[in-house]
PDB file as gemmi writes it, atoms N, CA and C in Angstrom:
CRYST1    1.000    1.000    1.000  90.00  90.00  90.00 P 1                      
ATOM      1  N   UNK A   1       0.705  -1.199  -0.274  1.00  0.00           N  
ATOM      2  CA  UNK A   1       0.177  -0.002   0.048  1.00  0.00           C  
ATOM      3  C   UNK A   1       0.846   1.446  -0.062  1.00  0.00           C  
ATOM      4  N   UNK A   2       0.365   1.987  -1.120  1.00  0.00           N  
ATOM      5  CA  UNK A   2       1.081   3.714  -0.882  1.00  0.00           C  
ATOM      6  C   UNK A   2       0.330   4.134  -0.262  1.00  0.00           C  
ATOM      7  N   UNK A   3       1.071   5.188   0.841  1.00  0.00           N  
ATOM      8  CA  UNK A   3       0.102   6.150   1.680  1.00  0.00           C  
ATOM      9  C   UNK A   3      -0.281   7.545   0.537  1.00  0.00           C  
ATOM     10  N   UNK A   4      -1.312   8.234   0.549  1.00  0.00           N  
ATOM     11  CA  UNK A   4      -0.954   9.473  -0.047  1.00  0.00           C  
ATOM     12  C   UNK A   4      -1.531  11.005   0.816  1.00  0.00           C  
ATOM     13  N   UNK A   5      -0.761  11.793   0.206  1.00  0.00           N  
ATOM     14  CA  UNK A   5      -1.465  12.859   1.394  1.00  0.00           C  
ATOM     15  C   UNK A   5      -3.337  12.991   1.576  1.00  0.00           C  
ATOM     16  N   UNK A   6      -4.191  12.641   0.585  1.00  0.00           N  
ATOM     17  CA  UNK A   6      -5.500  12.516   0.858  1.00  0.00           C  
ATOM     18  C   UNK A   6      -6.023  11.267   1.904  1.00  0.00           C  
ATOM     19  N   UNK A   7      -4.946  10.099   1.566  1.00  0.00           N  
ATOM     20  CA  UNK A   7      -5.405   9.226   2.612  1.00  0.00           C  
ATOM     21  C   UNK A   7      -5.121   9.281   4.027  1.00  0.00           C  
ATOM     22  N   UNK A   8      -4.055  10.031   4.093  1.00  0.00           N  
ATOM     23  CA  UNK A   8      -3.828  10.594   5.818  1.00  0.00           C  
ATOM     24  C   UNK A   8      -4.549  11.322   5.998  1.00  0.00           C  
ATOM     25  N   UNK A   9      -4.533  12.607   5.438  1.00  0.00           N  
ATOM     26  CA  UNK A   9      -5.353  13.690   6.324  1.00  0.00           C  
ATOM     27  C   UNK A   9      -6.820  13.132   6.196  1.00  0.00           C  
ATOM     28  N   UNK A  10      -7.744  12.160   5.384  1.00  0.00           N  
ATOM     29  CA  UNK A  10      -8.932  11.774   5.800  1.00  0.00           C  
ATOM     30  C   UNK A  10      -8.858  11.173   7.380  1.00  0.00           C  
ATOM     31  N   UNK A  11      -8.068  10.616   7.616  1.00  0.00           N  
ATOM     32  CA  UNK A  11      -7.327  10.406   9.085  1.00  0.00           C  
ATOM     33  C   UNK A  11      -7.340  11.239   9.991  1.00  0.00           C  
ATOM     34  N   UNK A  12      -7.291  12.436   9.323  1.00  0.00           N  
ATOM     35  CA  UNK A  12      -7.221  13.317  10.600  1.00  0.00           C  
ATOM     36  C   UNK A  12      -8.301  13.754  11.648  1.00  0.00           C  
ATOM     37  N   UNK A  13      -7.680  13.831  12.949  1.00  0.00           N  
ATOM     38  CA  UNK A  13      -8.446  14.160  14.126  1.00  0.00           C  
ATOM     39  C   UNK A  13      -7.886  15.846  14.716  1.00  0.00           C  
ATOM     40  N   UNK A  14      -8.854  15.842  16.046  1.00  0.00           N  
ATOM     41  CA  UNK A  14      -8.749  16.991  16.919  1.00  0.00           C  
ATOM     42  C   UNK A  14      -7.557  17.303  17.202  1.00  0.00           C  
ATOM     43  N   UNK A  15      -7.214  16.031  17.827  1.00  0.00           N  
ATOM     44  CA  UNK A  15      -5.503  15.917  18.538  1.00  0.00           C  
ATOM     45  C   UNK A  15      -4.543  15.183  17.840  1.00  0.00           C  
ATOM     46  N   UNK A  16      -3.772  14.248  18.259  1.00  0.00           N  
ATOM     47  CA  UNK A  16      -3.094  13.557  17.617  1.00  0.00           C  
ATOM     48  C   UNK A  16      -2.975  12.816  16.867  1.00  0.00           C  
ATOM     49  N   UNK A  17      -2.490  12.951  15.624  1.00  0.00           N  
ATOM     50  CA  UNK A  17      -2.803  12.423  14.418  1.00  0.00           C  
ATOM     51  C   UNK A  17      -1.624  11.339  13.827  1.00  0.00           C  
ATOM     52  N   UNK A  18      -1.671  10.207  15.064  1.00  0.00           N  
ATOM     53  CA  UNK A  18      -0.593   9.108  14.528  1.00  0.00           C  
ATOM     54  C   UNK A  18      -0.581   8.844  13.423  1.00  0.00           C  
ATOM     55  N   UNK A  19      -1.392   8.483  13.045  1.00  0.00           N  
ATOM     56  CA  UNK A  19      -1.620   7.941  11.400  1.00  0.00           C  
ATOM     57  C   UNK A  19       0.085   8.363  10.417  1.00  0.00           C  
ATOM     58  N   UNK A  20       0.155   9.317  11.159  1.00  0.00           N  
ATOM     59  CA  UNK A  20       1.137   9.808  10.253  1.00  0.00           C  
ATOM     60  C   UNK A  20       2.510   9.239  10.443  1.00  0.00           C  
ATOM     61  N   UNK A  21       2.731   8.547  12.079  1.00  0.00           N  
ATOM     62  CA  UNK A  21       3.933   8.089  12.232  1.00  0.00           C  
ATOM     63  C   UNK A  21       3.893   6.763  11.331  1.00  0.00           C  
ATOM     64  N   UNK A  22       4.975   6.464  10.213  1.00  0.00           N  
ATOM     65  CA  UNK A  22       4.620   5.218   8.966  1.00  0.00           C  
ATOM     66  C   UNK A  22       6.304   4.574   9.654  1.00  0.00           C  
ATOM     67  N   UNK A  23       5.967   3.268   9.600  1.00  0.00           N  
ATOM     68  CA  UNK A  23       7.183   2.795   9.806  1.00  0.00           C  
ATOM     69  C   UNK A  23       8.320   2.414   8.642  1.00  0.00           C  
ATOM     70  N   UNK A  24       9.255   1.692   8.563  1.00  0.00           N  
ATOM     71  CA  UNK A  24      10.321   1.802   7.553  1.00  0.00           C  
ATOM     72  C   UNK A  24       9.931   0.973   6.561  1.00  0.00           C  
ATOM     73  N   UNK A  25       9.953   0.929   5.573  1.00  0.00           N  
ATOM     74  CA  UNK A  25       9.445   0.296   4.378  1.00  0.00           C  
ATOM     75  C   UNK A  25       8.193   0.798   4.079  1.00  0.00           C  
ATOM     76  N   UNK A  26       7.367   1.272   4.719  1.00  0.00           N  
ATOM     77  CA  UNK A  26       6.265   2.423   3.872  1.00  0.00           C  
ATOM     78  C   UNK A  26       6.443   3.019   3.529  1.00  0.00           C  
ATOM     79  N   UNK A  27       5.598   3.650   1.905  1.00  0.00           N  
ATOM     80  CA  UNK A  27       5.789   3.734   1.037  1.00  0.00           C  
ATOM     81  C   UNK A  27       4.668   5.122   0.831  1.00  0.00           C  
ATOM     82  N   UNK A  28       5.042   6.634   0.820  1.00  0.00           N  
ATOM     83  CA  UNK A  28       3.714   7.682   0.190  1.00  0.00           C  
ATOM     84  C   UNK A  28       4.783   8.078  -0.482  1.00  0.00           C  
ATOM     85  N   UNK A  29       3.553   8.461  -1.424  1.00  0.00           N  
ATOM     86  CA  UNK A  29       3.476   9.106  -2.540  1.00  0.00           C  
ATOM     87  C   UNK A  29       3.595  10.913  -2.400  1.00  0.00           C  
ATOM     88  N   UNK A  30       4.230  11.490  -3.087  1.00  0.00           N  
ATOM     89  CA  UNK A  30       4.681  13.143  -2.780  1.00  0.00           C  
ATOM     90  C   UNK A  30       3.447  13.417  -3.408  1.00  0.00           C  
ATOM     91  N   UNK A  31       3.028  14.667  -3.352  1.00  0.00           N  
ATOM     92  CA  UNK A  31       2.117  15.642  -3.753  1.00  0.00           C  
ATOM     93  C   UNK A  31       2.943  16.546  -4.774  1.00  0.00           C  
ATOM     94  N   UNK A  32       2.147  17.177  -5.909  1.00  0.00           N  
ATOM     95  CA  UNK A  32       3.129  18.162  -6.381  1.00  0.00           C  
ATOM     96  C   UNK A  32       3.454  19.339  -5.496  1.00  0.00           C  
ATOM     97  N   UNK A  33       2.922  19.721  -4.698  1.00  0.00           N  
ATOM     98  CA  UNK A  33       3.866  21.038  -4.078  1.00  0.00           C  
ATOM     99  C   UNK A  33       4.457  20.531  -3.241  1.00  0.00           C  
ATOM    100  N   UNK A  34       4.782  19.373  -2.894  1.00  0.00           N  
ATOM    101  CA  UNK A  34       6.058  18.641  -2.057  1.00  0.00           C  
ATOM    102  C   UNK A  34       7.020  18.424  -2.623  1.00  0.00           C  
ATOM    103  N   UNK A  35       6.821  17.948  -3.811  1.00  0.00           N  
ATOM    104  CA  UNK A  35       7.773  17.499  -5.070  1.00  0.00           C  
ATOM    105  C   UNK A  35       8.343  18.857  -5.512  1.00  0.00           C  
ATOM    106  N   UNK A  36       7.655  19.917  -5.501  1.00  0.00           N  
ATOM    107  CA  UNK A  36       8.317  21.122  -6.131  1.00  0.00           C  
ATOM    108  C   UNK A  36       9.140  22.031  -4.463  1.00  0.00           C  
ATOM    109  N   UNK A  37       8.693  21.586  -3.459  1.00  0.00           N  
ATOM    110  CA  UNK A  37       9.910  21.589  -2.367  1.00  0.00           C  
ATOM    111  C   UNK A  37      10.679  20.779  -2.214  1.00  0.00           C  
ATOM    112  N   UNK A  38      11.063  19.563  -2.580  1.00  0.00           N  
ATOM    113  CA  UNK A  38      11.794  18.621  -2.412  1.00  0.00           C  
ATOM    114  C   UNK A  38      13.150  19.530  -4.109  1.00  0.00           C  
ATOM    115  N   UNK A  39      12.252  19.897  -5.148  1.00  0.00           N  
ATOM    116  CA  UNK A  39      13.317  20.592  -6.091  1.00  0.00           C  
ATOM    117  C   UNK A  39      14.017  21.556  -5.599  1.00  0.00           C  
ATOM    118  N   UNK A  40      13.306  22.477  -4.691  1.00  0.00           N  
ATOM    119  CA  UNK A  40      13.801  23.644  -4.211  1.00  0.00           C  
ATOM    120  C   UNK A  40      15.070  23.422  -3.356  1.00  0.00           C  
ATOM    121  N   UNK A  41      15.106  22.573  -2.282  1.00  0.00           N  
ATOM    122  CA  UNK A  41      16.183  22.306  -1.618  1.00  0.00           C  
ATOM    123  C   UNK A  41      16.800  21.345  -1.555  1.00  0.00           C  
ATOM    124  N   UNK A  42      16.751  20.747  -3.006  1.00  0.00           N  
ATOM    125  CA  UNK A  42      18.149  19.641  -3.096  1.00  0.00           C  
ATOM    126  C   UNK A  42      18.938  20.464  -3.357  1.00  0.00           C  
ATOM    127  N   UNK A  43      20.199  20.240  -2.816  1.00  0.00           N  
ATOM    128  CA  UNK A  43      21.815  20.667  -3.188  1.00  0.00           C  
ATOM    129  C   UNK A  43      21.709  21.316  -1.771  1.00  0.00           C  
ATOM    130  N   UNK A  44      20.656  21.393  -1.412  1.00  0.00           N  
ATOM    131  CA  UNK A  44      20.987  23.026   0.024  1.00  0.00           C  
ATOM    132  C   UNK A  44      20.906  21.903   1.081  1.00  0.00           C  
ATOM    133  N   UNK A  45      19.916  20.870   1.511  1.00  0.00           N  
ATOM    134  CA  UNK A  45      19.450  20.270   3.006  1.00  0.00           C  
ATOM    135  C   UNK A  45      19.496  18.787   2.650  1.00  0.00           C  
ATOM    136  N   UNK A  46      20.067  18.149   3.671  1.00  0.00           N  
ATOM    137  CA  UNK A  46      20.341  16.848   4.374  1.00  0.00           C  
ATOM    138  C   UNK A  46      19.541  15.959   3.813  1.00  0.00           C  
ATOM    139  N   UNK A  47      17.889  16.483   4.045  1.00  0.00           N  
ATOM    140  CA  UNK A  47      16.712  15.728   4.036  1.00  0.00           C  
ATOM    141  C   UNK A  47      16.632  15.545   2.361  1.00  0.00           C  
ATOM    142  N   UNK A  48      17.016  16.612   1.626  1.00  0.00           N  
ATOM    143  CA  UNK A  48      16.746  16.225   0.198  1.00  0.00           C  
ATOM    144  C   UNK A  48      17.416  15.222  -0.275  1.00  0.00           C  
ATOM    145  N   UNK A  49      19.005  15.030   0.085  1.00  0.00           N  
ATOM    146  CA  UNK A  49      19.313  14.114  -0.010  1.00  0.00           C  
ATOM    147  C   UNK A  49      19.017  12.806   0.116  1.00  0.00           C  
ATOM    148  N   UNK A  50      18.598  12.818   1.455  1.00  0.00           N  
ATOM    149  CA  UNK A  50      17.839  11.216   2.132  1.00  0.00           C  
ATOM    150  C   UNK A  50      16.651  10.782   1.381  1.00  0.00           C  
ATOM    151  N   UNK A  51      15.993  12.234   1.230  1.00  0.00           N  
ATOM    152  CA  UNK A  51      14.697  11.556   0.097  1.00  0.00           C  
ATOM    153  C   UNK A  51      14.856  11.007  -0.938  1.00  0.00           C  
ATOM    154  N   UNK A  52      16.070  11.994  -2.061  1.00  0.00           N  
ATOM    155  CA  UNK A  52      16.062  11.410  -3.266  1.00  0.00           C  
ATOM    156  C   UNK A  52      16.707   9.954  -2.972  1.00  0.00           C  
ATOM    157  N   UNK A  53      17.549   9.607  -2.204  1.00  0.00           N  
ATOM    158  CA  UNK A  53      18.476   8.056  -2.138  1.00  0.00           C  
ATOM    159  C   UNK A  53      17.364   7.073  -1.764  1.00  0.00           C  
ATOM    160  N   UNK A  54      15.745   7.409  -1.367  1.00  0.00           N  
ATOM    161  CA  UNK A  54      14.675   6.497  -0.657  1.00  0.00           C  
ATOM    162  C   UNK A  54      13.661   7.002  -1.679  1.00  0.00           C  
ATOM    163  N   UNK A  55      13.422   7.659  -2.925  1.00  0.00           N  
ATOM    164  CA  UNK A  55      12.610   7.784  -3.735  1.00  0.00           C  
ATOM    165  C   UNK A  55      12.888   7.030  -5.294  1.00  0.00           C  
ATOM    166  N   UNK A  56      11.588   6.591  -5.421  1.00  0.00           N  
ATOM    167  CA  UNK A  56      11.382   5.901  -6.495  1.00  0.00           C  
ATOM    168  C   UNK A  56      10.465   6.539  -7.315  1.00  0.00           C  
ATOM    169  N   UNK A  57      10.421   6.634  -9.069  1.00  0.00           N  
ATOM    170  CA  UNK A  57       9.118   7.252  -9.777  1.00  0.00           C  
ATOM    171  C   UNK A  57       8.883   6.517 -10.250  1.00  0.00           C  
ATOM    172  N   UNK A  58       7.012   6.361 -10.247  1.00  0.00           N  
ATOM    173  CA  UNK A  58       6.064   5.973 -10.749  1.00  0.00           C  
ATOM    174  C   UNK A  58       6.501   5.462 -12.515  1.00  0.00           C  
ATOM    175  N   UNK A  59       6.549   4.569 -12.917  1.00  0.00           N  
ATOM    176  CA  UNK A  59       6.626   4.923 -14.421  1.00  0.00           C  
ATOM    177  C   UNK A  59       5.304   4.651 -14.932  1.00  0.00           C  
ATOM    178  N   UNK A  60       4.026   4.971 -14.467  1.00  0.00           N  
ATOM    179  CA  UNK A  60       2.557   4.972 -15.086  1.00  0.00           C  
ATOM    180  C   UNK A  60       2.426   6.300 -14.768  1.00  0.00           C  
ATOM    181  N   UNK A  61       2.318   7.002 -13.692  1.00  0.00           N  
ATOM    182  CA  UNK A  61       2.112   8.228 -13.470  1.00  0.00           C  
ATOM    183  C   UNK A  61       3.078   9.453 -13.012  1.00  0.00           C  
ATOM    184  N   UNK A  62       4.425   8.877 -12.678  1.00  0.00           N  
ATOM    185  CA  UNK A  62       5.535   9.762 -12.766  1.00  0.00           C  
ATOM    186  C   UNK A  62       5.366  10.409 -11.379  1.00  0.00           C  
ATOM    187  N   UNK A  63       4.776   9.643 -10.611  1.00  0.00           N  
ATOM    188  CA  UNK A  63       4.700  10.167  -9.387  1.00  0.00           C  
ATOM    189  C   UNK A  63       6.181   9.743  -8.349  1.00  0.00           C  
ATOM    190  N   UNK A  64       6.346  10.656  -7.686  1.00  0.00           N  
ATOM    191  CA  UNK A  64       7.652  10.523  -6.770  1.00  0.00           C  
ATOM    192  C   UNK A  64       7.242   9.314  -5.630  1.00  0.00           C  
ATOM    193  N   UNK A  65       7.619   8.151  -5.345  1.00  0.00           N  
ATOM    194  CA  UNK A  65       7.302   7.436  -4.145  1.00  0.00           C  
ATOM    195  C   UNK A  65       8.716   7.611  -3.407  1.00  0.00           C  
ATOM    196  N   UNK A  66       8.239   7.641  -2.106  1.00  0.00           N  
ATOM    197  CA  UNK A  66       9.461   7.644  -0.829  1.00  0.00           C  
ATOM    198  C   UNK A  66       9.135   6.367   0.160  1.00  0.00           C  
ATOM    199  N   UNK A  67       9.789   5.599   0.325  1.00  0.00           N  
ATOM    200  CA  UNK A  67      10.140   4.413   1.073  1.00  0.00           C  
ATOM    201  C   UNK A  67      10.743   5.115   2.370  1.00  0.00           C  
ATOM    202  N   UNK A  68       9.670   5.188   3.529  1.00  0.00           N  
ATOM    203  CA  UNK A  68      10.504   5.455   4.802  1.00  0.00           C  
ATOM    204  C   UNK A  68      11.545   4.623   5.124  1.00  0.00           C  
ATOM    205  N   UNK A  69      12.625   5.778   5.782  1.00  0.00           N  
ATOM    206  CA  UNK A  69      13.425   5.102   6.425  1.00  0.00           C  
ATOM    207  C   UNK A  69      14.029   5.566   7.642  1.00  0.00           C  
ATOM    208  N   UNK A  70      13.400   5.536   9.006  1.00  0.00           N  
ATOM    209  CA  UNK A  70      12.934   6.860   9.826  1.00  0.00           C  
ATOM    210  C   UNK A  70      14.171   6.895  10.362  1.00  0.00           C  
ATOM    211  N   UNK A  71      15.114   6.412  10.679  1.00  0.00           N  
ATOM    212  CA  UNK A  71      16.424   6.493  11.394  1.00  0.00           C  
ATOM    213  C   UNK A  71      17.765   7.516  10.149  1.00  0.00           C  
ATOM    214  N   UNK A  72      17.103   6.856   9.127  1.00  0.00           N  
ATOM    215  CA  UNK A  72      18.134   7.840   7.937  1.00  0.00           C  
ATOM    216  C   UNK A  72      17.047   9.791   7.805  1.00  0.00           C  
ATOM    217  N   UNK A  73      15.733   9.511   7.675  1.00  0.00           N  
ATOM    218  CA  UNK A  73      14.804  10.408   8.153  1.00  0.00           C  
ATOM    219  C   UNK A  73      15.537  11.103   9.071  1.00  0.00           C  
ATOM    220  N   UNK A  74      15.745  11.033  10.400  1.00  0.00           N  
ATOM    221  CA  UNK A  74      16.069  11.573  11.728  1.00  0.00           C  
ATOM    222  C   UNK A  74      17.217  12.457  11.639  1.00  0.00           C  
ATOM    223  N   UNK A  75      18.452  11.392  11.154  1.00  0.00           N  
ATOM    224  CA  UNK A  75      19.782  12.208  10.991  1.00  0.00           C  
ATOM    225  C   UNK A  75      19.891  13.265   9.746  1.00  0.00           C  
ATOM    226  N   UNK A  76      19.154  12.992   8.902  1.00  0.00           N  
ATOM    227  CA  UNK A  76      19.193  13.966   7.616  1.00  0.00           C  
ATOM    228  C   UNK A  76      18.624  15.490   8.424  1.00  0.00           C  
ATOM    229  N   UNK A  77      17.601  15.469   9.386  1.00  0.00           N  
ATOM    230  CA  UNK A  77      16.645  16.559   9.762  1.00  0.00           C  
ATOM    231  C   UNK A  77      17.794  16.828  10.797  1.00  0.00           C  
ATOM    232  N   UNK A  78      18.429  16.009  11.834  1.00  0.00           N  
ATOM    233  CA  UNK A  78      19.607  16.512  12.551  1.00  0.00           C  
ATOM    234  C   UNK A  78      20.596  17.002  11.817  1.00  0.00           C  
ATOM    235  N   UNK A  79      20.734  16.618  10.852  1.00  0.00           N  
ATOM    236  CA  UNK A  79      21.984  17.542   9.812  1.00  0.00           C  
ATOM    237  C   UNK A  79      22.049  18.708   9.654  1.00  0.00           C  
ATOM    238  N   UNK A  80      20.539  18.998   9.318  1.00  0.00           N  
ATOM    239  CA  UNK A  80      20.074  20.466   8.791  1.00  0.00           C  
ATOM    240  C   UNK A  80      19.661  21.124  10.122  1.00  0.00           C  
ATOM    241  N   UNK A  81      19.733  20.472  11.105  1.00  0.00           N  
ATOM    242  CA  UNK A  81      19.673  21.374  12.625  1.00  0.00           C  
ATOM    243  C   UNK A  81      18.396  22.093  12.723  1.00  0.00           C  
ATOM    244  N   UNK A  82      17.190  21.245  11.834  1.00  0.00           N  
ATOM    245  CA  UNK A  82      15.474  21.241  12.032  1.00  0.00           C  
ATOM    246  C   UNK A  82      14.930  20.758  13.175  1.00  0.00           C  
ATOM    247  N   UNK A  83      15.515  19.613  13.764  1.00  0.00           N  
ATOM    248  CA  UNK A  83      14.582  18.754  14.893  1.00  0.00           C  
ATOM    249  C   UNK A  83      13.803  18.006  14.426  1.00  0.00           C  
ATOM    250  N   UNK A  84      12.219  17.796  14.247  1.00  0.00           N  
ATOM    251  CA  UNK A  84      12.133  17.032  13.727  1.00  0.00           C  
ATOM    252  C   UNK A  84      10.878  17.664  12.275  1.00  0.00           C  
ATOM    253  N   UNK A  85      11.328  18.731  11.892  1.00  0.00           N  
ATOM    254  CA  UNK A  85      10.581  19.503  10.777  1.00  0.00           C  
ATOM    255  C   UNK A  85      11.705  19.727   9.498  1.00  0.00           C  
ATOM    256  N   UNK A  86      11.603  19.801   8.480  1.00  0.00           N  
ATOM    257  CA  UNK A  86      11.758  19.979   7.547  1.00  0.00           C  
ATOM    258  C   UNK A  86      12.055  21.404   7.085  1.00  0.00           C  
ATOM    259  N   UNK A  87      12.724  22.337   6.572  1.00  0.00           N  
ATOM    260  CA  UNK A  87      12.931  23.687   6.341  1.00  0.00           C  
ATOM    261  C   UNK A  87      12.224  23.667   5.120  1.00  0.00           C  
ATOM    262  N   UNK A  88      11.499  24.886   5.252  1.00  0.00           N  
ATOM    263  CA  UNK A  88      11.151  25.354   4.221  1.00  0.00           C  
ATOM    264  C   UNK A  88       9.945  24.836   3.490  1.00  0.00           C  
ATOM    265  N   UNK A  89       9.441  23.753   4.245  1.00  0.00           N  
ATOM    266  CA  UNK A  89       7.833  22.725   4.020  1.00  0.00           C  
ATOM    267  C   UNK A  89       6.385  23.235   4.748  1.00  0.00           C  
ATOM    268  N   UNK A  90       5.744  23.668   4.210  1.00  0.00           N  
ATOM    269  CA  UNK A  90       4.968  24.055   4.651  1.00  0.00           C  
ATOM    270  C   UNK A  90       4.342  22.976   5.816  1.00  0.00           C  
ATOM    271  N   UNK A  91       3.769  23.597   6.732  1.00  0.00           N  
ATOM    272  CA  UNK A  91       2.905  22.460   8.208  1.00  0.00           C  
ATOM    273  C   UNK A  91       2.165  21.783   8.009  1.00  0.00           C  
ATOM    274  N   UNK A  92       1.202  22.778   6.739  1.00  0.00           N  
ATOM    275  CA  UNK A  92       0.315  21.956   6.257  1.00  0.00           C  
ATOM    276  C   UNK A  92       0.435  20.707   5.675  1.00  0.00           C  
ATOM    277  N   UNK A  93       1.484  20.312   4.789  1.00  0.00           N  
ATOM    278  CA  UNK A  93       1.451  19.077   3.958  1.00  0.00           C  
ATOM    279  C   UNK A  93       1.507  17.669   4.852  1.00  0.00           C  
ATOM    280  N   UNK A  94       1.171  17.130   4.314  1.00  0.00           N  
ATOM    281  CA  UNK A  94       1.076  15.369   4.744  1.00  0.00           C  
ATOM    282  C   UNK A  94       2.743  14.902   5.026  1.00  0.00           C  
ATOM    283  N   UNK A  95       3.567  15.560   4.227  1.00  0.00           N  
ATOM    284  CA  UNK A  95       5.451  15.232   4.229  1.00  0.00           C  
ATOM    285  C   UNK A  95       5.621  15.550   5.779  1.00  0.00           C  
ATOM    286  N   UNK A  96       5.433  16.845   6.160  1.00  0.00           N  
ATOM    287  CA  UNK A  96       6.012  17.578   7.536  1.00  0.00           C  
ATOM    288  C   UNK A  96       5.457  16.536   8.299  1.00  0.00           C  
ATOM    289  N   UNK A  97       4.050  16.317   8.645  1.00  0.00           N  
ATOM    290  CA  UNK A  97       3.524  15.460   9.464  1.00  0.00           C  
ATOM    291  C   UNK A  97       4.243  14.034   9.371  1.00  0.00           C  
ATOM    292  N   UNK A  98       4.487  13.471   8.330  1.00  0.00           N  
ATOM    293  CA  UNK A  98       5.497  12.358   8.674  1.00  0.00           C  
ATOM    294  C   UNK A  98       6.672  12.414   9.216  1.00  0.00           C  
ATOM    295  N   UNK A  99       7.407  13.346   8.808  1.00  0.00           N  
ATOM    296  CA  UNK A  99       8.622  13.891   9.367  1.00  0.00           C  
ATOM    297  C   UNK A  99       8.454  14.255  10.696  1.00  0.00           C  
ATOM    298  N   UNK A 100       7.391  14.527  11.240  1.00  0.00           N  
ATOM    299  CA  UNK A 100       7.283  15.366  12.607  1.00  0.00           C  
ATOM    300  C   UNK A 100       7.146  14.314  13.237  1.00  0.00           C  
ATOM    301  N   UNK A 101       6.524  12.900  13.178  1.00  0.00           N  
ATOM    302  CA  UNK A 101       5.965  11.651  13.918  1.00  0.00           C  
ATOM    303  C   UNK A 101       6.347  10.605  13.545  1.00  0.00           C  
ATOM    304  N   UNK A 102       7.061  10.269  12.070  1.00  0.00           N  
ATOM    305  CA  UNK A 102       8.220   9.439  11.957  1.00  0.00           C  
ATOM    306  C   UNK A 102       9.824   9.407  12.485  1.00  0.00           C  
ATOM    307  N   UNK A 103      10.284  10.799  12.132  1.00  0.00           N  
ATOM    308  CA  UNK A 103      11.936  10.705  12.358  1.00  0.00           C  
ATOM    309  C   UNK A 103      12.221  10.194  13.576  1.00  0.00           C  
ATOM    310  N   UNK A 104      13.511   9.478  13.693  1.00  0.00           N  
ATOM    311  CA  UNK A 104      13.605   8.822  14.864  1.00  0.00           C  
ATOM    312  C   UNK A 104      15.010   9.877  15.396  1.00  0.00           C  
ATOM    313  N   UNK A 105      15.080  10.625  16.174  1.00  0.00           N  
ATOM    314  CA  UNK A 105      16.123  11.625  16.954  1.00  0.00           C  
ATOM    315  C   UNK A 105      16.865  10.775  16.909  1.00  0.00           C  
ATOM    316  N   UNK A 106      18.716  11.052  16.819  1.00  0.00           N  
ATOM    317  CA  UNK A 106      19.851  10.294  16.996  1.00  0.00           C  
ATOM    318  C   UNK A 106      20.239  11.226  17.729  1.00  0.00           C  
ATOM    319  N   UNK A 107      20.990  10.695  18.637  1.00  0.00           N  
ATOM    320  CA  UNK A 107      22.137  11.497  19.724  1.00  0.00           C  
ATOM    321  C   UNK A 107      23.708  11.988  18.910  1.00  0.00           C  
TER     322      UNK A 107                                                      
END                                                                             
């Protein structure tokens, strides 16, 4: 199963949204806006390098599919010095919520 922004946001509640906590190996299809963010931060942020290392492009739709690596995600965000959020990425995106709930902080 590949998660989408729509499928995850459909489960949003009023409080904690732990459905954004994805496990290693789960897949997420980036939105056009998230893809634009990734293009913008590529070459500037470690999280972009991490994403590209874990992305496949769907041959049928050209969509970018990210495969979760929670430790790698946490390491990249730590390298960027942004805690559990990616720089320049809107808090309204499902991808930012995935980073927030799924990244494993490294010491």
